[in-house]
N, C-alpha and C positions, 0 to 999 in steps of 0.2 A: 360507831358500832352500836346496834340496838340488840340487847340480849338480857335475859334473866341472869341472876347470880348462879353460875354453873361452872364446875371444874372443866368440862369440855371446852367451854368458851374461853376460860383463862388460858388453858393449854394452847389453844389455837392462837389467841391474841399474842401470847408470849413470843411467837415466831416473828412478830413485827418489831421486836426490840432491836434498836440500833440499825434499823432498815432505812432510815431517812424519812419515814412517814410520820406525820403528826397525827396521833391517835386519840380519839375521845371515846369514852364509853358512857352511854346513858343506860343506867340500870332500870329496866322496864318496870319492875315492881318495887324498886327502891328498897333494897335490904338495908340501906344506910350503913354499909360496911365497906371500908377501904380494903382493897385487895393488894397485898404487897407483891404478889407474883407478877402483877402487871403495873407496877408502880411508875413505869415510864409513860403510861397512858393517863390522860386527864380524866378522872372518874367523876361523873355527874351523879352524886348521891345526896340523900337528905333533902330531896326536892318535894316529896309527896305530901307531907303534912305542913300546913301553915303554922300549926301550934301543936307541939307534942305534949298534950295536956296530961296532968297527973291522973293515974288510974286507967290510962287508955287500954293497956293489956288486960286488966281486970274486967273492964266493961266489955271488951271484945269477947271475952270468954263467958261472962255471966249475963250480959245484957246486950245481945246482938242488935236488938231493935233500937236501943238508945245509940249504940255505936253507929248504925246506919244513918240515923238522924243527924248526929254530930258531923259525920263525914260528908254529908251534903254541903256543909259550910267549910269544913276543915281540910278536905282532901283535894289536892290539885289533880287535874286529869293528865294522863300520859300524852295525849295528842297536843294539848296546850303547851306542855313542857317541851315536847319535841319541836314544835314550831318555834318556840322561843329560842331554843338552843341552835336550831338551824340558822335563824336570823343572826344570832350572836357569833357563831363559829364560821359560817359561810363555807361549809365543807365541799370538797370536790365529789366525794362519794359518801353515800349512806349504805351501811352493810347491815342487813337484817338477818338475825339467826332465828330460825323456826317460823314457819308461815303464820300459824294462828296466834303466835305471841308477838313476834317482831315484824311480821309482814303485813297482814290484814289490818291491824290497828293503826299502822303508819300510813296506809294508803291515802286517807283524806288529806293528810299533811303533805305527802310527797307530790300529790297532784297540784299543789300550789307552787311547787318548785320544779317545773319540768326540765330545767337546765342541769339539775343535779343527777349524776349517775346513781343508779340504785342496784346494789348487789344483794344476793340472797344465798344463805346456806341452809340446805335441808339436812336434817338429822333424823336418825331412828325411824319412827313411825310417822314422821311429819307429813309425808306425802301419801304413803301406802295406806295407813289406817284412816286418816282423816278425810281422804277423798270419798270414803263411804258414808260420811256424816253429812247430811244435806246442807246444814248451816255452814259447816266448815268448807264444804265443796263450793258453795256459792261465793264465799269470801275468797277462796283460792282462785276461782275463775275470774273474779273482778280484779284481783291483784297481779297475777302472773304476767298479763300483757304489758304492765307498766314497768316490769323489772328488766334491767339491762344485762345483768350477769348472774350466773348461778354456779355455786359450788355444791357438791353432794358427797355422801359417803358411799354411794353405790350408783351405778349407771341406771338401775331401775327407776330411781326417782327423777332423773333427767327425762326419761321416757314419759313418765306420768305428767311431769310439768309441761312437756310439749303437747301432750294430749289435751291439756286444760288451759292453753293459751300462752305459754312462754315462748317468745320469739327471739329472746336475747342470745347472748353468747355464753356457751357452756365452758367453764374454765377448768373442768376436770373432776375426777374422783380422788378424794383424799381421806385418810383416817379422820374421824370427826374431831378429835382433839389434837391433830397434828401427829407427828411421828413419835417414836419411842427412843429413850436414851439407853442404848444397849450396854454402855459401859457401867452404868449404875445398877443394871439388872444382872450382869454376869456373876456377881458373887452368890446369887441365889440359885444358880443352875447346878443340878446334880447330874451325874452320869445316868444314862437310861437304866442301867442294871440296878441302880440304887433308888429307883422310884417305885412307889407302890400305892399312890393315891389316885382314886377316881374322884375327880373334882366336879361338883354339880352346882350350877348357878341356881340360887334359891328363890328367884323371882316368881311370884304367883299373884294373879289378879287379872286386870284388864287384858294384858298381853302375855305375861309370864305364865309358863305351864310346868313348873317344877314338879307338881304333884304327879303328873303323868310319868315323869322320870322315876320318882320314888316308888310308884306302883310297879314299874319295870324292874327295879331293884328288888322289890318284894318277890316278884316272880322268879328271879334268878337265885335268890336266897343263898344257900351254902356255896354255890359256885363262886361267890364273891368273898368268901371268908379270908382269903389270903391278902385282900386289899383293905386299905383304909378308905372308907367312903366319907368324903367331906362335902358338906353343903354349906355354901357361903351366901351372905346377903339374904338369908331366909326371911320370908314374909311371915306374919303371924299365923296365916293359914297353914304354912308348912310346918311350923312348930306344933300346931294343933294336930295335923295329920299324923306326924311322927308319934306324938303322945297317945293317940287313940287307935293306932294300928299295931300290927305285929312288928313294925320297925323299932319300936321301943325296946325290943329284946335283942336287937342287933348290937353286939358289943363293939363292932368295928365301924359304927356310924357316928359321925360327929356333925352337929348342926350349929352354925354360927349366924348371928345377925350381921350387921355391917362390919366389915374388916377395913383396916387402913390399907392404903395402896401397897405399902411395903409388906404387910402381913399377907396380902393376897398374892403378891409376886413371889414371896417366899414359899407359899403353898403351891403355886404354879410350878416352881422349880423342883418340887418333889413329886409332881403328878405325872402319871403315864397316860391318862385319858381325861379329857375334859368334855362335859356335856352341857350344852346350852339349848334351851327349848322355849320357844315363844310363838305366838300366833301372828305377831306383827313386830317388825323391826327393820332397821336399815342393815348396814354392815355391822354386826355386833362387835363392839370394842373389845369385849372379853374374848371373843374368838381370835381377834388379832393378837391379843396378849398371850393366848395359848400358843399361837403359832410362833411368836418370838421367843417364848419360853420352852419351845420344842416339846409340846404336848400334843398327843393325837386327838383331833377334834371330832366330836359327834355333835352336829348342830342343825337346828331347824332352818327352813329355807323359805320364809314367807315372800311370795312374789318373785322368787328366783334371785334374791339379793346375795345370799350366801354362795349360790352356785357360780357367782362371778369369780370366786377364787377357789372354791372347793369342788373338785370333780368326784362324784360319788364313787367310792371304792378305790380311788387312786391316791388322793392325798387327804382323805377324811371320809366320813359317812354323813349323809344328809337325812334328816328326819322329814318325811313327807307329810305326815299327819301328827301335829303336836299333841293331839288328844289320845292317840292310839298307843297305850302303854305296852301292849303285846309286841307291836312292831318295834318299839324303842328297845324292849328287852332283847329282841332278836339282833338288833344292831349292836348292842352292848356285848352280847355273847360272841358275836362275830369278831368284835375288837379284841376281847380277852383271849379268844381261841387262836388268834393269828398274830402273834408278836412280830413275826417277820414282816407282815404287811404294814403293821404300825411303824416299824422301823423305816421301811421304804418311804412311807408317807411323810414321816417327820423329816427325813433327809431331803425329800423333794421340796417340802415347804421351806426348809432352812436354806436351800440353794436358790429357789425361784421366787419365793414370796417375801421371806424375812428381810432380805437386803433393802427392798423397796419401802420398808416400814421404818427405817432408821431415821431418827429425828433430823439430822442435818440434811439428809437427802430430801425428805418431805418439805422441810423449810425452804430449800432452794426452789422447789417446784411452786410452793405457795407464793414466794416473793416474785417469781417470774409471772405468775397469774395476776398478781396485783399490778405488776409492771405493764401488763397488757391493758389493764383498765387505764392506767396513767397515760399510755400512748394514745388512748381514745379521747382524752380530755381536750 
């Protein structure tokens, strides 16, 4: 498995525990940190630097030019390490996570081993956004024809992959980090009548568009006085916007940076409405978390990914333009004015979507997908 150090990857890989597969992980950027969550996997870390010289972090921060010079001699290259490990391990399958991190850089090596099956997992904006970047698109088009299998978190990305040269076997759509452990989350669930939080994802920047949601909240003003408005995972730009706008006078607004998973789930269990807004994403993991925690979703829909599970005005509301704060305000007003519609949507999601996100059920499907690869060997 080729991946960066990422919770999504660890959650996915954990599904292979006690499955009978021998699993190796090559940490692409080498965080040099052993991960207990996947302690059953053989973790290839600590490979990047020949010599971890004194003062390396100080030089990296204060003298980047000297660091680059030293690294010309001291830093091992990912492709060299990958080739070395393939020769040592002799794997049946190499599984790359994220095209421009674990896919394209591995291509020159994988071309030397045509007999090894190659699987790929697309996450988030991996296909949708980076296909618009000429350099990334070129790499994608070179790499996809060589890949034998594909997993994705939405059908949209399989369609994009086929457009750009993927001719292999699509193994299905799965939550990016595998399924969810309902039993551990049940204690955080409140009855609907005891929920009063409007929960907002605070990402802002290349893809995240939280500020458009905050502007919508400003427009509604006093209509939201009876709710706690909670922003989580707030980017620095979000904190700045709140401090420099009329939102700083909102007594019912709380803004948090990064929350632990447990804290976020506790917040979800108290929420009646969730809003996630971005210009590029796959199937948003936080949207899935909102569904399993029985929260009414208002979510952006880049490339139609969200519409694969949310039908507008049936089991949630879709944001068409992530920059249009007025339209977002109208959606939020529609949600707060129609509690019966929210209840129906939550019931529909809980009956039709939530069961398919349960961890044991997802793991069964994932292991069946790997079994299909094994049958092809």
